[in-house]
N, C-alpha and C positions, 0 to 999 in steps of 0.2 A: 624261558623267554614269553614275558607278556606278551598279550594278544595285542591287536592295533585296537583302534577306534571302531565304534559301530560305525558301520558304512550306509546302511539303510535297514528300515521297516518295512513290512509290507502286508498287505491287508488281503485276502483273498475274497473277490466277489465275484457276482454272478453278471451284473448287468453293467459291462466297462462304460458304455456311454452315460448311461444315468449316474454311475458313481463318480466318473470322472466331473462332471457338471456337478455335481453334490459337493466336493472337496476342494474344487479351484473357486467354487461362490461362496459356500460357507467357511472356509477357512483361512479365504485369499491366496492360495498356494500357486504359485507360477509353475506352468506345466514346463518341464525339463524335457521330454519326448517321451512318445508314444508308440508302439510297437503292436499296431492294427488292436486285436481284441486280447491278444495275451497279457500286456503289461502298458501301464503307463503312472509314467513316475513325475514327482513334484520337488521342487527344492523347498526345503523345509529347514531353513536357518543353515546349518553345517551339514546337514544329513540332509538325505533321500527318504522320501516316505514315497512309496508306492501302492499301488493296488495291480493285484495278478489275477489273472486266469485260473482257475484249476488245474487247467492243463501244466501252465509254466510254473507254479508254487510245488514246495516241499509234498510229497506224496501224503493224502489224508490231512494237511494242513487245515485248519480251521481260526479264524481269528488273524491276528498278527504274530508274524515269524521274523525275528531280528535276524539281521545279517551280520557276522562280525568279517572284518577283513583278517586276513591270514598270510603271512608269510610262509611258515613252513606246516605245512597242512600235515604231514606224516607225524611230527611229535606231539602237536596238538590233539591230533584225533588219538592218538595213543593215551594221552591223559584223560581226555573224557571218557575215553572207554575203562581204564583203570578205577576214576572214581565214579562207574555207575552208570555212566551214558553208554547210547546204541549207534554206530554208525549206522543208517537208514540205506542212504545213496548217495550215489555221487555223478554229477556231469558236467561233461564238457561243453563249454558254452562258447568254443572258439574265439572269436575277435575279444569276448566279452570275461574270458579267464575258465576259472572250473567252480563249482560248487559242490559241497559235501555237506548232505542233511542227516543232523543227528537229533537224537531223543533225550531229553534230560531225564534223571530218575525218575519225575512225575509224568514222563510221557509228553512234554513240551518239545515242540521241535522249535530247533535253531539251525542256522548254516553257517558254515564258515565258506568266505569269499576268496580265493585265492586269483588275484591280477595275471592278466598274462604280462610276461616276459617282454624286453624289447624286441622289434623285429630284427631278423639276423639278415 
């Protein structure tokens, strides 16, 4: 089963206020939402571009991290590991779904995001 579309890309920043102002003005990106000093997300065409605090990001992430939508995390994770990637962490984000962090064979971080199912 192929992966879904790229859902978002984020960059780890130290000063959320300053960087939000920079990207909003420099690139004229409309703000989608902000979660205090943890996450700031913009609409960038059909994708989301976000700024992340170090605490909210994939562990030890530097620069940008691509987040792919996945509907079947187990099979995709197995394929990643079979091809030389490493599963680094998983996190339940409550109403936002769950995310699993991986490193590719060169150590670059990326994540798979599973959206929450319909409420019962």
